[in-house]
Every structure is written in C-alpha cells, then in structure tokens.
Backbone as JSON, one array per atom type, in Angstrom:
{
  "sequence": "MFVYDERLGIRLPALERAWEEYSEKEQYDILLEWEKIRGAIPDRIAELEQTINQKQAELSDESDFSRSCRLNSEIAELASIINDLWIWYRLNQTVSARLHQ",
  "N": [[-113.49, -49.28, -50.88], [-115.65, -50.13, -49.58], [-117.27, -49.77, -46.49], [-117.31, -50.72, -43.07], [-120.33, -50.86, -41.46], [-121.25, -50.28, -38.33], [-123.6, -50.24, -36.91], [-125.5, -51.51, -38.59], [-124.18, -53.86, -39.22], [-122.98, -54.73, -41.48], [-120.89, -54.36, -44.5], [-120.9, -51.38, -46.3], [-121.31, -49.6, -49.45], [-118.88, -47.22, -50.18], [-118.12, -45.16, -52.25], [-115.47, -43.4, -53.76], [-115.41, -41.74, -55.8], [-117.29, -40.56, -58.69], [-119.42, -42.82, -60.3], [-119.06, -43.36, -62.97], [-116.41, -42.68, -63.36], [-115.08, -44.85, -62.62], [-113.2, -47.7, -63.95], [-114.46, -50.23, -66.33], [-113.85, -52.71, -65.36], [-113.29, -52.15, -62.61], [-115.84, -51.3, -61.84], [-117.22, -53.7, -62.26], [-115.93, -55.31, -60.39], [-116.69, -54.01, -57.98], [-119.41, -54.12, -58.04], [-119.63, -56.96, -57.89], [-118.51, -57.49, -55.47], [-120.43, -56.09, -53.86], [-122.59, -57.71, -54.47], [-122.12, -59.96, -53.03], [-122.01, -59.1, -50.43], [-124.7, -58.1, -50.27], [-126.06, -60.56, -50.59], [-125.75, -61.63, -48.07], [-127.31, -60.14, -46.44], [-130.07, -61.08, -45.79], [-129.48, -63.08, -44.04], [-128.35, -61.71, -41.9], [-130.6, -60.31, -41.05], [-132.13, -62.26, -40.23], [-130.58, -63.09, -37.99], [-131.02, -60.9, -36.36], [-133.81, -60.94, -36.03], [-134.09, -63.07, -34.58], [-132.81, -62.31, -32.15], [-134.62, -60.26, -31.43], [-136.89, -61.85, -30.86], [-136.0, -63.27, -28.73], [-135.79, -61.12, -26.83], [-138.44, -60.36, -26.76], [-139.48, -62.41, -25.5], [-138.27, -62.27, -23.01], [-139.39, -59.85, -22.22], [-142.12, -60.64, -21.95], [-142.02, -61.89, -19.55], [-141.17, -60.06, -17.8], [-141.4, -58.01, -14.85], [-140.43, -55.67, -13.86], [-140.69, -52.41, -14.38], [-138.93, -50.42, -15.52], [-137.02, -51.89, -16.78], [-138.62, -53.27, -18.57], [-139.2, -51.14, -20.24], [-136.68, -50.57, -21.23], [-136.22, -52.86, -22.59], [-138.16, -52.83, -24.43], [-137.26, -50.58, -25.91], [-134.84, -51.56, -26.89], [-135.81, -53.62, -28.62], [-137.25, -52.03, -30.5], [-135.09, -50.58, -31.62], [-133.68, -52.71, -32.87], [-135.54, -53.52, -34.7], [-135.6, -51.19, -36.35], [-133.09, -51.37, -37.4], [-133.36, -53.68, -38.95], [-135.32, -52.88, -40.74], [-133.74, -50.85, -42.1], [-131.82, -52.55, -43.23], [-133.36, -54.02, -45.04], [-134.13, -51.95, -46.73], [-131.69, -51.25, -47.93], [-131.13, -53.74, -49.13], [-133.35, -54.0, -50.94], [-133.27, -51.53, -52.49], [-130.9, -51.86, -53.86], [-131.26, -53.84, -55.9], [-131.44, -53.14, -58.47], [-128.79, -52.62, -58.98], [-127.64, -54.92, -58.65], [-128.7, -56.24, -60.93], [-127.34, -55.09, -62.93], [-124.85, -56.39, -62.84], [-125.31, -58.78, -63.91], [-125.69, -58.23, -66.55]],
  "CA": [[-114.68, -49.11, -51.58], [-116.76, -50.46, -48.79], [-116.89, -49.51, -45.13], [-118.24, -51.58, -42.19], [-121.37, -50.06, -40.66], [-121.28, -51.01, -36.93], [-124.97, -50.38, -36.56], [-126.06, -52.49, -39.53], [-123.42, -55.19, -39.13], [-122.39, -55.23, -42.82], [-120.17, -53.29, -45.05], [-121.77, -50.56, -47.3], [-120.56, -48.91, -50.45], [-118.36, -45.87, -50.01], [-117.28, -44.79, -53.51], [-114.71, -42.16, -53.5], [-115.61, -40.92, -56.91], [-118.46, -40.87, -59.47], [-119.54, -44.26, -60.77], [-118.54, -43.26, -64.32], [-115.02, -42.56, -63.31], [-114.38, -46.21, -62.4], [-113.14, -48.49, -65.14], [-115.41, -51.24, -66.36], [-113.39, -53.79, -64.4], [-113.53, -51.7, -61.18], [-117.26, -51.33, -61.67], [-117.63, -55.15, -62.1], [-115.43, -55.77, -59.01], [-117.46, -53.33, -56.98], [-120.7, -54.95, -58.11], [-119.43, -58.4, -57.5], [-118.31, -57.55, -54.0], [-121.6, -55.73, -53.37], [-123.66, -58.8, -54.57], [-121.76, -60.87, -51.92], [-122.55, -58.51, -49.21], [-126.12, -58.02, -50.26], [-126.55, -61.87, -50.35], [-125.73, -61.91, -46.57], [-128.34, -59.33, -45.78], [-131.06, -61.79, -45.23], [-128.96, -63.92, -42.85], [-128.14, -60.8, -40.8], [-131.86, -59.96, -40.72], [-132.65, -63.53, -39.44], [-130.04, -63.0, -36.61], [-131.58, -59.77, -35.59], [-135.04, -61.33, -35.62], [-133.9, -64.07, -33.35], [-132.58, -61.55, -31.03], [-136.01, -59.75, -30.99], [-137.77, -62.95, -30.27], [-135.47, -63.49, -27.23], [-136.09, -59.92, -25.94], [-139.92, -60.35, -26.47], [-139.76, -63.55, -24.44], [-137.92, -61.66, -21.74], [-140.39, -58.86, -21.92], [-143.34, -61.25, -21.46], [-141.92, -62.32, -18.12], [-140.59, -58.97, -16.98], [-142.35, -57.27, -14.09], [-139.82, -54.37, -13.61], [-141.12, -51.32, -15.45], [-137.83, -49.79, -16.24], [-136.4, -53.07, -17.6], [-139.47, -53.5, -19.62], [-138.92, -49.94, -21.13], [-135.3, -50.83, -21.9], [-136.3, -54.05, -23.59], [-138.93, -52.22, -25.61], [-136.33, -49.65, -26.7], [-133.83, -52.41, -27.7], [-136.63, -54.2, -29.69], [-137.51, -50.92, -31.47], [-133.89, -50.24, -32.37], [-133.41, -53.86, -33.69], [-136.55, -53.44, -35.75], [-135.05, -50.19, -37.22], [-131.84, -51.83, -38.08], [-133.95, -54.56, -39.96], [-135.92, -51.93, -41.82], [-132.68, -50.29, -42.91], [-131.15, -53.56, -44.02], [-134.26, -54.32, -46.15], [-134.05, -50.83, -47.73], [-130.32, -51.59, -48.67], [-131.38, -55.03, -49.9], [-134.17, -53.8, -52.22], [-132.77, -50.46, -53.31], [-129.73, -52.24, -54.75], [-131.57, -54.88, -56.77], [-131.03, -52.68, -59.81], [-127.25, -52.56, -59.03], [-127.29, -56.48, -58.97], [-129.18, -56.48, -62.24], [-126.17, -54.53, -63.78], [-123.81, -57.24, -62.8], [-125.79, -59.85, -64.78], [-125.88, -57.84, -67.96]],
  "C": [[-115.94, -49.42, -50.69], [-116.27, -50.23, -47.24], [-117.95, -50.26, -44.15], [-119.09, -50.53, -41.46], [-121.6, -50.87, -39.4], [-122.77, -51.22, -36.65], [-125.68, -51.48, -37.36], [-125.41, -53.94, -39.44], [-123.07, -55.65, -40.4], [-121.62, -54.19, -43.36], [-121.06, -52.65, -46.13], [-120.68, -49.8, -48.33], [-120.04, -47.58, -49.96], [-117.43, -45.42, -51.09], [-116.69, -43.59, -53.31], [-114.73, -41.23, -54.72], [-116.89, -41.25, -57.72], [-118.33, -42.21, -60.16], [-118.86, -44.33, -62.12], [-117.04, -43.09, -64.38], [-114.3, -43.78, -62.93], [-114.35, -46.93, -63.75], [-114.16, -49.67, -65.13], [-115.01, -52.4, -65.46], [-113.59, -53.42, -62.93], [-115.05, -51.68, -60.91], [-117.85, -52.76, -61.43], [-117.21, -55.64, -60.87], [-116.3, -55.16, -57.97], [-118.81, -53.95, -56.99], [-120.69, -56.31, -57.62], [-119.38, -58.41, -55.99], [-119.67, -57.05, -53.3], [-122.68, -56.89, -53.37], [-123.4, -59.83, -53.4], [-122.33, -60.4, -50.69], [-124.05, -58.52, -49.16], [-126.76, -59.46, -50.05], [-126.56, -62.28, -48.89], [-126.7, -61.2, -45.72], [-129.46, -60.18, -45.11], [-130.7, -62.73, -44.02], [-128.74, -62.93, -41.71], [-129.58, -60.43, -40.25], [-132.45, -61.08, -39.8], [-131.93, -63.54, -38.02], [-130.63, -61.91, -35.72], [-133.0, -60.11, -35.16], [-135.03, -62.35, -34.52], [-133.63, -63.34, -32.09], [-133.89, -60.74, -30.48], [-136.86, -60.58, -30.35], [-137.34, -63.15, -28.91], [-135.91, -62.32, -26.37], [-137.66, -59.86, -25.69], [-140.21, -61.46, -25.49], [-139.41, -63.04, -23.09], [-138.84, -60.72, -21.24], [-141.67, -59.45, -21.31], [-143.3, -61.64, -20.05], [-141.31, -61.25, -17.23], [-141.64, -58.22, -16.2], [-141.75, -55.86, -13.69], [-139.95, -53.43, -14.81], [-139.97, -50.79, -16.2], [-137.11, -50.76, -17.09], [-137.26, -53.29, -18.79], [-139.32, -52.41, -20.71], [-137.62, -50.11, -21.82], [-135.48, -51.93, -22.94], [-137.15, -53.56, -24.71], [-137.98, -51.3, -26.61], [-135.36, -50.44, -27.6], [-134.55, -53.09, -28.78], [-136.86, -53.2, -30.8], [-136.2, -50.65, -32.23], [-133.47, -51.47, -33.3], [-134.29, -53.91, -34.96], [-136.04, -52.39, -36.81], [-134.04, -50.6, -38.09], [-132.45, -52.85, -39.22], [-134.45, -53.84, -41.05], [-134.8, -51.38, -42.72], [-131.89, -51.27, -43.79], [-132.02, -53.92, -45.26], [-134.19, -53.26, -47.16], [-132.83, -51.08, -48.53], [-130.58, -52.66, -49.58], [-132.12, -54.77, -51.17], [-133.76, -52.65, -53.08], [-131.66, -50.94, -54.37], [-129.98, -53.38, -55.59], [-131.18, -54.49, -58.21], [-129.55, -52.71, -60.12], [-126.9, -54.11, -59.27], [-127.66, -56.76, -60.37], [-128.11, -56.18, -63.29], [-125.14, -55.71, -63.92], [-124.03, -58.48, -63.71], [-125.93, -59.47, -66.22], [-124.6, -58.03, -68.71]]
}
C-alpha cells in the first residue's frame, strides 16, 4: 500500500484500487499507517535543513566556481525536496482528520 520514495526519503501511498473498494478496516489501517509516516515528515525536513545549512557553510568558504555551482545545485534540490514534503504533509491533513472521526 506504500512505496518508498528514494528522493523524498519516506514511504508514499500507492493504492492499488479506488478508496471506496477498501473495507472500513483496510481504510483505517491505511490511514493509521499514513499518520505514522506523516508524523515523521517534519523530522525528515529538519534533517534536510541541517544538510542545507552545512552546504551553505561550505559555499561561503568556497572559492572554486564549479564547486560553488555544484553546491548551489545541491541546495536547490534539497529545498525542492523540502517543498514536496511540506506539500505531502499539508495536503493530507484532511486524510488525518478522517482517522479521528
């Protein structure tokens, strides 16, 4: 039901059929598992932010232009991952609300 996304570093839902085709128990189990994954997203974001900070520190001391470009690219990719993680975290707040109903 969930597949690991290498880029984001978390498992994402990969439902094989329409939501309504799952039993109530299966829906509950899926929502419960997603809530656990979703709860770990802020920690994953914090890890990535720490990596960005390290790369920014390297960048401030870097005089090699091509290495600076590479670091900037890496920072941009990490920022993109963080943005995608926040999207997953926020878009699925409604899913989490279902679990508590």
